[in-house]
N, C-alpha and C positions, 0 to 999 in steps of 0.2 A: 421728307420727314417721316412718312409712314415706315419706309424701309429702315430708317435709323432706329426707330423704336422697336421694330421687329428684331434687329440685330441684338439690341440689349436685352430683349425678352429672351432670346435664345441664349445669350451669354449668361443670364441669371439662371435659366433652366439648367444649363450645363455645369456651372461652377458649383452650385450648392450640393449636388447629389452625385454619388458614385452610381449613376444610372446605367441602364442598358443602352446600347447603341441608339443614338438619337434619330438615326435615319430609318430604323425599322418602321414599317407602316403603322403598327399599333401605337408606336411612340409618337408618330405624327398625329394620329387620331387623338391621343391623350392630350397632346399639347394644344390642339385646336379646341378641345372641349373645355379647357380651363380658362378662367379669366386671368387678367394680369395679376390680380392679387393672389392667385392660386397656382402660381407657376412651379410650386415645389411638390412634385408628385412623390408619394410614398411607394415603398416596395409593393404594398398590397394594391395600390392603384395601378401600378405597372402590370402586375400579375393579372388583375382583372381586365385591363385593356387587352392583354394578350389573349386571355380566354374568350373575351367577346369577339375578338378578331377571328378566332379559329372555330367559332360556332358554325360557320357556313363554309369552311374550307377543309380540305383533306390533308391532315398532317403527315400521312404516310408517303406522300408524293416526294420523290427525290428532289432536293433543292427547293423545297417549299418555304424554308426559313424557320420551320418549327424546331428543329434540333438545336440550332445555335442558342436560341433562347432557353430551352430546357437545360442545356449545359450550364448556362449562366445562373439560372434559377436554382439549380441544385447546389451550387457553391454558396450562394448568398442568402438563401431563403431564411436561414435561422440566425443570421448575423445582424439583422436589423435592430435598431435601438427601440426604446419604449414608444417612440412616436412613429416608427415604421421607416426610418431612414437608415441608409447604409453607411458603412465606415468611409472616412475620407482618406486621401493619401497620407495626410499627417498622422491619422490614427495608426496606419500601417507602420509608418516609420517609428512612432513611439513604441509600438509593440515589439518591433525589432530591437530597438535600443534596450528595452527592458529585458528582452531575451538575452542580450549580450551581458547586461549587468548581472543578471542572475547566474548566468553561466560562468562569468569571471569569478564570482564569489564562491560558487560551488564546484569549480572545475575539478577539484581533488576528489569529489564524490561522483563525478561522471564516469561511469564504468563501461561506456559504450566504445565501440571501435568500428564504425560503419564503413562499409565498402560498397562500391557501385556494382550492381549485378546486370544492369542494362535496362532495356535493350540497347546495345551498341550496333548490332547488325541483326538482320532478320532474313528469313527465307519464306517465301510465300508457298504454303502447302495446301491452301484451300480457300483463301480469301478472294472475294470478287472485287475488293478495293484495297489491295495491300498497301500498307504504309507503316511508318514508324513514329514520326513526330511532326507536329505542326511547326511550320516555319513562316514567319511574317515578312522578313526583309533580308536582303543581301547587299553587300557592297564589296568591291574589289579595291585593294590598296592602289591608289593612282601611281605609286612609285614601285610597286612589285606585284606583277600579275599573279604570282603564286600565293599571295596572302589574301585570304577571303575572310569575311566576317558575316555571320548570319545572326539574325535576331529571332528569338522564339517568343511565343505569347506568354509562357509561364516558366521558362527555363533559362532566361537570361541571354547573354551574348556568348557566341562561340567563335573560335578563331582557328583557321587552318593555315599552315605555312607551306603546304605542299599541294596547292590547287585542289583542295577538297578530299584528299586521300586520308586525312586524319584530322581530328579536332580536339580542342581543349576548351573547357569552360573558363570564362573570364570574370564572371560576376557572382561567384558563389559566396563571396564575403559581403555581399549586399543583401538587403531584404529580397524576398522573392519578387522578381520583376519580369515583365515582358519587355521586349525591345521591338519597336516598330519603325525606327529610323536610325541610320548609322552614317556618320560623316567622318572623313579622315582628312587631316590637314595636308594640303598639296605639297607643302614645303617641309613637313616633318611628320613622317608616318607614325611616330610614337604618340602623337596627339590625336585622340579619338573622342568624339562626342556621340552620345546615344540619347535618343528620345524614348522614354520608357512608357510602359503600359501596353496593353493589348488593344490596339485601336479598332480592330474588327469584331472580336468576340467578347471583349471586356472581361476576360478571365482574370486579368490582373489590373490593378489600378496604376495609373501613372505615378511615378515618384519624382518627376521633373526631368531636367536634362542633366546628365552626368558627364564628367570629363576625366579622361586619363591622359597622363603625360609620359607613360612608360609602356606604351603598347598594349594597354589593357590589364596590366598586372594589378594596379590599384586605381581606385576611383574616388572622386569627390563631387559633391553636388555643386551645381552652378547657382546663379541667382534665381533660376527657376527650380526651386527646391520642394521637398514634400510639403512644406508649410504653405506654399502659395501656388503650387502647380495646377494647371487645368487637369481635368480628369482623363483626357485622351490626347495623345500626340501621334503624329505620323512622320512625315518626311522632315529631315533636318539637313541643312546645307551650310558649307563653309565657303566664303568668298575665295575664288581660285587664286587671287593675288594678294589678298589682305586677310590673313587668318584671324584677325581680331573681329571680323564681321561674320555673324551667323544669323540664320533664319530657321525657325521651326514652326510647323503648322500644327495647330491644336484645335480642339473643339470650341475654344473661345476666341480664336483669332490667330493671326500671324504675329509671332514675337520676334523682334530683332534685337541683336546685341552688337555693340561696336567695341566692346572691351573683353572679347574672348569669353563671354558668358557670365561675367561678373554681374552685370545688370541687363535687364530686358525691358523692352517697351512694346506694347501692342500697336502695330501700325495698320492692321486691318482686322476689326472685330468680326466675329461670326464663327460658324462651325466650318472650319477650313478642312476640306477632305483631301486636298492635294496641293502641292506647290512644286514649281520647276523653275530653274534658272535658264535663261537663254544661253546656249553654247556660245562661248567667246565674248559674251556681253552680259556680265552679271548685274548690270544696272537694270536690265529688263527681267522682270520676274512675273510669272503667271501663277494664278491661284484660282481654286474653285471651291465654292460651297456645294452642298448637294444640288443646287439649282441655278447657280450664277457663276459667271466667268469674270475674273479681274486681272488687270494688267498694271504693272508699275514700271516706270521708266527712270526712277531715281533710286534704284537700289532698295526698293521696298519701303521707302519712307512714306509713300502714299500710293493709293491704288485707284484706278478707275474701272467702273463696270463696263463690260463689253457686251453688247446685245446684238450686234450685226451678225446674223447667221447662227448665233448660238442656240442650242435647244432651249425650249421653255417647258415649265412644269415638270422638270426633272426630279427624280427621287434621289439620284446620286450621280456624280460625274467624277471621272479620273482623267488626268492629262499626261502627255508625254511629249518630249522634244528629242531632236537628234542632231549631233554634230555633222551628220552627212548633209544636212541643209538646215542651218540654224534659223531660217525663216519659218520653218514648218512647226506648227503646234497641232497635236491631235487631241480630240476629246472623245471619250467613250461614255455614253450616258444611258440611263434607264429611266423609264417612266415612274410616276409616283406609285404605281402598283408593282414595281420591281421588274416589269417586263422590259425587253430590249427596246430602246428608243432610237439609237443610231450611233454611227461613227462620223465625226466631223473633223475637217482639217482647215487650218489657216495657213496661208502661204505668204502672209505679210506680218509675221510676228504678232499674231493674235488680234489684229485690228478688225478682222472679219473672218467668218467661217463659211465653209460650204459643206452641205451634207454629202457624205460619201456612200453611206449604206444605212438603210433603215429596215431592210426586208429580211436579211439573213439573221435568224435568231441565234446569235452567238452566246446569249445568256443562258438559255435552256432551263431557266429556273425562275424563282421569285424570291431570291435571297441575295440580291446584289448589294444590299446594305451590309452583308457579311463578307462576301467574296467577290471582288471585282478588280481586274487588273488590265493594264495596257502597257505594251512595250513596243519600242521601235528600234530597228537595227541602227547601230552607230555608223555603219558603213553603207547602208542602202536606205535612203529616206522613204522609199515606198514599201519596205518590208515591215509589216505591222503584225503584232501578236496581241490577241485579246483573250481574256480568260474569266470564267466564272466557275462552272462545273468542269469544263474541259478547255483545252487550249485550241484556239482557232488562229489561222494565219492568212494574211493578205499579201500578195506580191505587187499589188497595183495601188498602193496608197489607201487601201480601205474600201475600194469600190466593190470588190468581191472577196469572199472568205471561204476557206476550206478547213474542215476539222482535222486537227493533227492527231488527236487521241480520243479515247473513251474511258471515262472514270471507272467503268465496270469491266474493263478488259486489261488487267495488269500484265498479261502476256505480251502486249503490244510493245514494239520497240520505242515508241514515242510516249509511253505511259508516264503520267505525272501526278496521279491520284486526283481526287475531286477537291473542289474548293480552292480556287486559285487566289492568292492574296497579293502576289507581286510578280510581274514579269519585267525583267531589267536586262539590258544588253550592255556588255562591257567588251570593247574590242569586237571581235568576231563571234563572241559567245553570247547566247541568250540563256538567262537563268529563269527558272520558275520556282516560286515558293508556294507550297500548297499545304493542305492539312496532312499530307503524307510525308513531306520531306523537302529537300532541296535537290533540284534537277538542272542539268545543263545540256545544251546542244551546241555543237560547232558546225552543224550542217543545215541550219535553217529550220530546225525542229523535226527533221525526219527521224532522228534518233535522239532520245534523251538518256543521259547517264544519271543514275541515282547516286548522290554524294552524301546521303544521310548517315551512312555507316560511321560510327564514332560519336554521333551527337546523341547524348542521353537526355532527351527532353520530352519523353513520352508522358502523356497525361493519363494516369491510371485512375480508374474508379475503384476497382477491387482486385484482390489477388488471393489465390488459394495455393497452399504449399502442402506437398505430401508429407505425412507424418512418418513415412518410412524412409524417404530419400529427400533431403533438403534441396537437391539439385533438380527436383521436379516441381514445377509450379506453372500456373496458368493465371492470366489476368486479363481484365477488360480495359481497353484504351479508348479515349475519345477519338471517334471517327476512324480508328484503325483496328477495330474488331478485337478478336481474341488472340493473344500471343501466348504461346506455350514455350516452356523451357524444360529440357530433359537431359542435358548432358554436361552442364557446367562449363562449356567452352565459350560462353558469351553470346552464342548465336541463338536467336529466338525464332519460333516457327509461327507464322501468321496463318492460322488455319480457318478463320472465318472473318467476315467483314462487318460493316456498319459500325455503330458505337458498341464496343464490347463492354459488358456490364458485370454482374456478379458471376462468379465462377466456383467450381468445386472439383475435387479430385476424390475418386472412390478409394476409401481406406483399405478395402479388400483387394483392390487391383489398381495400383497407382499409375498404370498406363491409361486409365480411363478418365478422360477429362470432360467436363461439362462447362458450357458458357452461354449466358444469355446475351441478347442484344437489347436495345432500349425498349422500355415498357414491357419487358418480358415477351417481346414479339416473336421470339423463336428461341429454342434451346438447341445449341450446336454441340455435337458429340465428336470426340476422337477416341478411338480405342487403342491408339499407339502413341500416346503422349504428345499429340500435336503433329506428328509426322504427316498426317493426312486427316481430313474430316471423314467421319463415318456415319453421317446422317444428321437429321435435325428433327425436332419435335415441335409441332406448331403450338401456338398459344391456345389454351383452352377456349372453346367457343363461348362468347358472351362474357369473358372475364376481363377485368381491368387491372392493369399493373402500373405501379409507379415508374418514373423515369428509370430508376434502378430497382428492379423487381428482385427481391432477395431469394437466394437459394440456401439450403442447408442440407447437409448429408450426415447420416448417423453412422455409428461404428460398423453396422452390417452392410453399408452401401446403399441404403434407401435414400432417395433424393426427394426433397420437398421444395415446393415453390410457394411464395406468398403473393397471390393476387388479392382480389377482394374476397376470395375463398382460399382456403389452404388446400394444396394439391400434393399428391404423391405420384411420382413418375411410375408409369407402368411401361417399362422398356419393351417388354414383349409385344405390347399392343401399339407401341409408338404413340402413346398418349398419356393422359393424366387421369388420376382417380381423384374425384372431388371429395374433400373431407369437410371440416367445419367452416361455417360462414364467419368471416372476419368483420363483416360490416362495411369495411372500406379497404383500400389497397394497403398491404403491409409494406413497411420500409426496412425492418430488420428482423432476422430470425437467428436463433441459436439453439442447438440441441445439446443437452447435458451429456458429457462424455461418460459419466458414470451411470446413466440411465437413459436408454434410447427413447423411452416413453415420454420423457419430460422435455418440453420445448417452450422457450419464451419467444414471443412474437410482439413486435410493436406495430401499432397502427396510429400514425401521427404521434400524439403525446401519450397514448394509452399503452400500457404494458399488459399483454395477454399471456395466458399460460395454458398449456395442455399437459396432462399427466397420462394420456392414453394414446400417444402418437398422433394427435391431431384430430381424433374423432370428435372430441368435445373441447371447446376453448372457453375460458372464463377471463373476464377482466380482473386484474389484481391491483393495478395502481395507475394513477394519472399524474403526469409530471407538469402539466400546464404548458409545456413546450415540446417540440418534436424530438423524439428519441433518435439519436444518431449512432449509438453503439450499445451492444449487449455482450457481457462475458459471464460465464458460469464457472464456478469452482470445479476443479477436476474431480474431486471426490465427494463433495457435498452439494447437491443441486439446489439446496435451499439458500446457498450463498450466491447471490447474483449481483453484478455491477451493471449500472446503466449510465450512459452519458447523454446529456443534452448539450447544446452548443456552449452553455455557460457553466456546467457543473458535472461532477462525478458523484454518483449516488451508489450506496451499498445496502443490500438487504441480507439479513441472515435468517429470515423466516419465509423464504419462498416467494418474496415479492410483496408480502402484505404490508410491510413498512419499510421505509428507506431512511438512511442517514446521509447527509451531504458530507462527503470526504474531500471536497475540493481544496481545503486547507490553504496552502500558500500559492496556488496557481494564480496567474495574473488575470483573473476573470474580469477585472474592471477595465482592462484594455479593450477598446471597442473592436479592434481587429483580432483579438484572441478568441478563437472558437475551437471546441473540442469535437473530434470526429469519432474514431473507433477506440475500443478498449479491449485488451486481452489479459488473461490470467496465465502466469507461468506456473505450470503444475509441478508437483513434486518438490517444492521448495519450502524450507522451514519458515520463511518470512512472508509467504503468500504475496509475492511481488505482482503488481499489476502495471501495465504500460498503456499510455494513451497516445494517440496520434492527433495532432492539433494543427492549427493554421501556421505554426512557426516551428514545428518539429515534434519530437517525442519526449515524453516525461515518464518518470518511474516513481512508484511509491511502494513501500513495504510496510506490512502490518498496519495498514490504514493510516500511516503517518504522513509526514510532509512529502512534497513532491520534489524530486531532484532532476536536473536536466539529463537527458540521455541523447546527446547531440554530437559527440566527437566525430568530426569529419563529415557530418551530415549537412548539406546545404540548407539554408533557410528556405523551407518549402512547405506547402500544404501536404500533410500526410493523411490520406483518405482511409487507408486500411492497414491493419497489422495482422500478422500471422506468426505463431511461434511453432518451431519444430523442436521436439524433445530429442529426436535422434542425435542431432549435433548441437543441441542447446543454443539455438540461434533464433533471432527475431527478424522478420522480413517486413519492410515498409513499402507500401505502394504510394507513391507521391504523385501529385497533380502538377507535373511539369519537369520532374527530374528522374522519372523512371522508378526502377526498383532498387532498393538498398537493403543490405543485410548486415547485422552485427551479432557477434557472439553475446551470450547472456551471462551475467554473474551467476555462478553455480552456488547458490546459498543452500548448502547441504544440511539435512536434519542432524542436529547434534544430540547425542544421547549420553547420559551419564550413568555410571555404575557405582554403587556404594559397596566398597570392599571392606567388610567387617567380619570379625570372627563370629559375631552373634547374628549377623543378617547380611546376606549377599544380594538382596533384592535391589531392583532399580530404584533410584531416587527420582520421584516425580517432581516436576517444576513446582516450587512453592511449598513442598512438603515439610513436615516437621519430623526431624530425626531425633529420637530419644536415646541418650547414652548416659553412662555413669562416669563420674569423676574417676580419674586414675586409669581409664581405658585409653586405647589409641584408636584412631580412625584414619582411613585412607579413602579419598574421593578421586576417582579416575574419570576423566571426560574422554570419551571415544568419539572422534569425528570421522564421518564416512570418507571413503577414498575420494581423492580429488581436491581436497582442500588442504591448506597449509596454515592452520590457525595459530594465532597468538592469544595469550591469556593474561588477564589482569584480575587477580583475586583480591577481595577486600573482606574484612570481617571484624568481629569484636576485638577490643583490646589492641588495636593497631595491626591486626593480622594482614599480611600481604604476601603475594606470591605471583610468579610469572610462569609457573609450570602447569602442564596438563593435569598432573596428579598432585594432590597435597596430602601430607600425613601430619597428624597432630598427635603427639605422644603424651601420655600421662595427663589427660584432660582435667582441667580445673574449672571451677564454677565461672570464673571470669572469661572463659572461652565460649560460653553459651551466647546465642544470638543469631542474627542473620548473616549468612555467607553469600556473597555475590561474586560471580565470575563473569567478566565481560570478554566475549570471544569475537575476535576479528577473523573471519574465515578468508584468509588469503587476501585481505584487503578488497574483496569484491562485493561484499554484502553489507558493509557497515558493521555495526556492533550488535551482537546478540547477547542478551543478558540471561543468565541462568541463576536462580536463587533458591536457597533452601535454608531452613532454620534448624539450629542445633539446640536441643533442650537437654541440659545436664542436671542430673540428680545426684546428690551426695548422700550415700548411705553412711550414717553416723555409727561409730562403734558404741555398742551398748554399755550402760553402767550396771554393774553387778556387785554383789558382795559374797565373799566366801561364807560358808555355813558349817555349823557343827550339828550333828544329829547323833542320836543314840544308835548303838549298833543294831543292825537289822531293821532300822526304820527307813521309810521313804523320805526323801527330801523334796520340798517344794522350792524350786529355783525361780527367781523373778528377775526380769531385766527391764531397764528403762532407758530413756534418752534417744530412742530411734523410732521409726514408724512401725516397723514390723520386725519379727525375729525368727531366726532359724537356729535349732539346737543340734549339736553334733557331739560325737564321742571322740573326735580327733581334731587337732589344731588345723590340719589341712586335709583335703580329700575326704572320701567317705560320703555316704548319703545322709541327708538330714533325717533326724529321728523325731523331731517335733517342730511345730511352729507356734507362734503366739508369745504373749508376754510372760506366761508362767509355764513351767514344765515340772511334772512330778516324776521323780526318778523311781527306778526299781529300788528294792531294799538295799541299803548300804551296809556292806560288811567290812569295809576298810576304807582308808583314804581313797577318794575318787575325784577325778577332774572331768567336768563337762565343758563344752565350748558353745558360745552363742554369738551369732553375727547379727548386725543390723541390716534391715532390708527396706528399700524404698522403691516405689513404682515409677516407671518411666512412661509418660504419655506419648504415643506415637500416632501420627496422622498418616493414613494410607488411602489407597484407591483400588477398588476391585476392577479387573478387566470386564469387558462386556462386548456383545456383538455391536456392529455399527448401527447406531440409531437411525441413520439416514435410510436404511433398508426396511424400517419398520412399516407395518401395514395396519389398517384400521381394525379395531376389535372392540366389542361392546359387552363383554361378559366379565364377571368378577372372577378372575384367576390370579395366580401369584407365583412366587418363587419359593423354593425350599433352600435353606442355608444352614450351615453350621458355624459356630463361633467358639473358639477355645479360650475366650476371655470375655469379660464384660466389655461391651463396646457402646459407643454412641454413633448412630448413623446420622451424620450431619445433613447430607443432601444427596440427591442423585438427579440425573437427567430424565425427563419424561417428555413424551410427545402426545399432545391432546388433540382430538378431533374437534372438540368444542371447548370453549372456556367455561369454567365453573368450579364449584367447591367439591372436593373429594375427601373421604375419610380413608386414611392409610393406617393399617394396624399390623402389629407383629404378635403372633401367637406361638407359644412353645409347643413341644411335641405332644403334650397332653391337651392342647386346645385352649389353654389359659391365655388370655390377652395380657401381654407383658408390656406393651407400649402401643400408643395410639395418638394420632393427631389429625386435625382437619385443616386442609390448606386450599387456597384458591390457585388453580392452575390455568394459565392463559392458553389461548389457541396456539398450536404449533409446538416446536421444541422450546424447552425452558429448563433452567436449573431450579429445582424445587427444594426448599429448605424444610427439613422435618425434625431434626434433633430428637431421634428416637433412642431411648436408653434400653439396650437389650442385654440381659444377663447371659453369662456363659451357658451354652447348651447346643445340642444337635437337633436337627429336623425342625427348626423354627420355620414359620411360614409368614411371609410378608405379602399383603394383598390389599386390594381396594374393596372396602365393604359398603361404600355408599351406593345409593341407587344409580347415581351418575357414574358411569365408567368411561366410555367413549375415549379410549386411549389406544396407543399403537403398540403392537408386539412385533417381534421379528418372526416372520413365518418360516415354514419348512423350506429348505433349499437355499437359505441365505447364510449358511456357514455357522449355525448354532452348534456349539460343542462344549458340553459341560464336562468337568466343573470349571467355574471361573473363580480362581483363588487369588487372594491378595498376596503381595510379595512376601510378607512375613508369615503367611499361612494362618493368620488369625481368623479370617473369614473365607469361607468357601461356599459358593452358590452351586448346589449339587443337582438341582432339577426344578421342575415346575409342578403345579398342583393337578395337572391333568395327566401326568406321567407320560407325556409325549415329548421326548427329549429334543425334538426338532424345533420346538417353540421356545421363545424367550419373552417373558411378559413384563412390560411396562417400565421396570426400574433399571436404568442404565447408569454405569459409571458411578458407583457408590463412593462417597467420601465419608470416611469414618475415623474415629479415634479409639484407641484402646490402650490398656496398660501393656504395651507391647514388650516390656522387659522388666527385669528386676535388678536393682543395684544392691550389691551385698558388700558389707564392710569386712575388714579382717575380723577373725574370731577372737573373742575375749574368754579367757579361762575362768571357770567357777570351781573353786576347790571345796570339797565336802570332807570334813574330818569327823571322826568318831568322838563324841563328847565323853568326858570322864564321868564316872558314876557320881562323884561329889565334885561339882564344878568349883572352881576357884575364882571368886569374884574380885580378887585383888589384882587381876591382870588388866585392869582398865575397862572392865565390863560395867562399872558404875561410873556415870558421867554426869556432868552438869554443863549448862551453857547459859551465858548471861546476855540478855537483850538480843537473843537470836544469834549470838556469835558462835564461834567454833566450839564444838563439844570438847570438854576437858575431863579426863578421867580422875577419879579420886579413890582412895582406899581407906581401910579401917584406921580410925584415930586421926584422920586428917582434918584440918580446919580450912574452911572455904571463906575467903574474904570477898565481900560484895559491897558496893556502894549503895546507900539508900536511894530510893526512888527508881531503882532499876528493876528489870524483870529477870527471873531466874527459873530455869527448868531443870528438874532432877529426874534422871532416867536410869532404870535398870532394864536393859534389853532382854527381857525374860523369856519371850516367846520361843526362841530356839532351845531353851532349857526346860520347857514345859513346867514353868514354875509359877508360884503365886508370891506376890510382894505386898508387905505391909510397912508403911512409913509411919513413924511415931514422932510427932513434933515436940518442941520444948514444953509446950503447954499441955501435952497429953493428947492432943488431937491425933487421930489415925486416918490413914489414907490407903485404901486397898486398890492399888493401881500400879502399873509399870512406871508411869511417869506422872509427875505433878509439876504444876507451873504456878508461880506467884508473880503478880504484877505489882510494881511500885512498893517493893518491900520497905518496911519502916524500921527506923532505928528503935531498938527495944520492943519491937513488935512480936507477934506470935511466932514468927519464923526465926527470930534472933535467939540462937542458943544451941543446946545439944540435941542431936537427932539420933534415932535408931532406925535401921531398915532391916527387916527380917525376910529372907528369901527361902521359901520352902519348895524344894524340887519334886517333880513328879516321880512316879514309880518306874518309868521305862528305863531310866538309867540308875535306879536305886534311889531310895528315899534319903534325903539329906536336907539339912537346914544350915544356913549361914547368916550370922548377924554382923552388921557393919555399924560402928559408931563413928559419928563425925560431928563437927561443930560448924554451924553457919554463923559467921561473925559479920554483922551489918555495921559498916563504917559510915560516918557522916561524909557528905560531898564537900570536897575542898574547893571546887570551882562552881560558880553559878552558871546557869544556862546562858546568860548574856556573855559570860567570859569565854564560853566554848560553844559557839553556835555554828554547826556545820552548813547551815544554809548560806553562810557567807562564802562557801567554797565555790569557785568558778573553774570551768574547764574551757580551754580554747587551744587552737582554733577548732571549730566544730561546724561543718565537716572538716576532715583533714585527711592527708594521704599517708603521712609517716610519723610526725611528731605531735604529741598531745601534752599540754601543760595544765597542771592543777595548781591553782593559787588559793591561799587561805589568808584571811586578814590577821590571823594569829599564828603562832608557830605550830608546825606539825610536830606531833609526838608519836614516833614509831607508827607511821601510817601503814596500813595494809591495803593493797589495791588488787581487786579481783575483777576479771572480765567474764561476762556472760553473753551468749549470742542472743539473737532476737527471739529464739524459742525458749529462752531461759536456761540454756545448757551452759554449765561452767566450762570455760575453755581450759584445756590442759597445756596450752602453750606457755612457755616462760617468756615474760616480757622484760625488756631492759628498762629498769627503773633507776633513775638517778635523782638524787636530791640536790637541786641546784642551790637553793637557799633554805633557810629555816621555814620559809613561807611558800616555797614553790617546788614542785616535783615535776620531772620530765619523764614521759613514757615514749618508748620507741615501739609503734604499732605497725610498722611497715610489713611485718610478716602476716598480718591479718588479711583475709580476703575482703574485697569491697562489700559493704553492707552496713546494717544497723546493729549496734551492740549496746549493752548496759555495762556501765562501769560502777563498781561498788568500792567506796572509799571508807575504810574502817580505821578508827582512831581509839585505841583502848576499848571502851565499852560503847562506843557509838559508831554509826555508819550512815553513809549517804549514797543514794542511787541516782546516777545521772545517765541520760541517753546520749550516745554519740554515734556519728556516722563516719565510716571509713570509705574514702573515695577510691 
């Protein structure tokens, strides 16, 4: 009963968690320390148990068991949930399904085209433990000895059809899987089963048992699926005569299926480490847990424990059988402390065992929980092979053993790399699966042949790519050291051993490679791109490095390493120069490509920064979880991206603040985690790429993320590198080697404004001011390499698909925002470029001809526009005056002058400036000198402050008078400062900071300062600074300002000046009257004026041009000395009703003269009452309208007069189509009017009404 409960305690312990190998000694210690209610250890508890175990042990000893855990820890440390638990197999499957869903939806936006770079083959040029890829398992097709299958821990299943001379991957369309067991149907080789997961190293979780019916081309889950699978599986077998029966060994028991995998049942619970079928009798099945041996005689339906002669207190056991003698069963076991326990053999089908050898230490290590293998020849039952670090052989049934190879002697003919996971015989060939590859021997192990070439299953931690030659790269592999690539032929050079870690290539000499081993334990150099090693540099004494100790190299070739202190390599002394104290071991480092002095370093969750090449380091931000990747903008080191496992963050202020830009990434999937991040330099959209647990994703302009996955297997991507020389990205994967894709070339798009008045560049979002009647052409020039398409949109339904657009005879309704969407050869998504067009209409002036006396000056006056220019010619010639009035020279004869209306155009511009990112600290009040040839408003500029606070910014003119001033709060770092300073036209203006607090940044000498900095339209020119040292630029960068950047001018209106006669003749209409504000009507001597009572009347003599005096005499004798008189509500038989006289006496300039006009004002009674004719009853509709306007009256219209005025009160000279539909309705066609508001004046005899209407 006790053992029964123990089984189920182990079962619970294993099922719940994606834990580390349960047979590791610290895992056993942890299990024993917990009560039954606490059988669910967290990641942190496992980690602590490991650390406690190693407090008294040497982790540097080969085969100690330290490295396998550290590899596992590196993968999973940041992937735990809030309670400290790791993802489940189902979590991984869900993440893979989500990956496929997203990719299917966004496949048209996936711009990648990944191709495999390798390693496919390698040459040992300096490694003491040369290898290429870890292999877990092998099987040979029982029906074709040339067909081999191998399972890898993180690269899936591979197949060879030519006895290991070439390989193809079979599971790239599944989530990233390990394969630890392979079974082929004896009657149909197309039927294959695989037990998934990495049973020894736990690099990948089990996804269950998968089945293929087409030789591995496609796969489907069986009844042991991701939703219900144990976490670890190893051997799987098919019944040799009934292919519906299967058995698989797992960490929770033996599962048996009798329906070809549709359903499974546990027939022996427990942590089953190995299972074998008795040759020729599949009803007899043998199985072992770490410490017990079991036998079944009924096809695995039930098992009995065997204790007769079996080892006791074991830490792990493996078993093997042989058809050479099917009664033989071998056991290889280790003690609980992982030391060699013995080799045992049964000669009676497992009923009892005899110890064969317990003295020859064939284990040579203490990590048998990770690597332990046993094989027996199929043709000689006494030929036994065992392996842990190396392969040993016995020819006498295990009584004695001899070592066949040495893990650290790759030159040996029998070399098989360290860490043996499987030894298996097929026919006369023995196979060895190790951490270096797959090897076979046909002569009993005297010579092993490496068959790994073609299997791209390397587990890379990091990769470095030369920026000069994309075919030069170096990377660090799990247990296979540093692999270099330098010729593009697919062959890699293994120039050092151990676990290869972070690497670097000297940008000044890309034949110089650097590579770390685990914990920064040594730096290995090659001066010939990996063709050989050229030395090593030991770890700094007393330093501590992370499992992956980071390297970073700057543009001049200086190499830095991040231990618990920052170090710089001193190659001449073969050592390190200690720099700043980091407090703890660094995990990531990145140097700004634009400034070698700036470096960002991560220590756990803290981002640190140095601006002096590592002499001093400060903390800038803490993310609360470990930093996994850092990227710096190629031109602005203040822009930095940081990844944690669950988020992407961006800072634009040098790391002081960050925004989460994870957007649509599937961060809620438990198995989704983010590793590295890189920035693609020189691109208009600032694209960034991340490597994740399920592939690569891309984002532009901080927008949403799109898959970058075409042809890339589902795999963990640990590291990314971008090469600008060939515009490619390289991915280092943990299980599928190195992959490379070309990158979308999102080129910078520039636009030029081609105008006769202004050929300057159009800034994004700028305001372009033009005049109606002009034409404009906008040309978009795209840099070489793109094939863009264009979609233009704009006001009034404007559209175009051309690179350039021309708009002729601009009208007011074409003002507004213009937007062009540019698709750069379909590789970068859409780029939008917008600007606004402000149109000003210069109205033609209103003027009157004038008469003057001979030799007099004339005062000419214009109205109806904003400003005016006066000329002597209808076209051409220079202006002679500006303003509303113009006094002519003396007039000697008929003369014509011309006047045009002028309106100002507001233009928004930006001044150029040095790069603000190169600015340096400065704390004194200085400024810039600038000229402006127009009144301007400085709206804003960029400033960089050393400390936050309030500053006063002022502008003084050349005489020192303050013309504009403002006080603003400026935050720390770079910011856009809004000032709105109104500066009048003038030269030698000075803008400066006058407050006590300055603490700003200027561009120092040697950083490319070059005056003048002139705006595109030449309105503003920054010509110098206040210290007269032209190599400095102070404080105010990238001005945004507006100005009256242009003048719109109407056609010219003539003004005729005539010589007045000495005795003017007033009978020609110079005497006028108007009733109720109506149109003026002339009258002459002896005329009678009829007017209705109650109306208003104005009598006028326009005397001023004649220099005359006027006296009006009313019927009652009253006199009025004025040019014009007005009477309101005249009465029948009133004072105004009767005969009038007006005497006009002219001045002496044109001769003295007097003229008398007699007229009669006849007041008539009103025949209609107000009620009978009330214009308030008039209605207009529809309002607003686009073309037709109707005017309705409740009574009949009598000769209506309709006049249109614009919103400024200017009468329109346009002729409208007026139709009288009925006696009570009038229709107007206003389609010729521009959209806007207008006043409509409706006059009927002596009355009028003003209505407002809107034209759409």
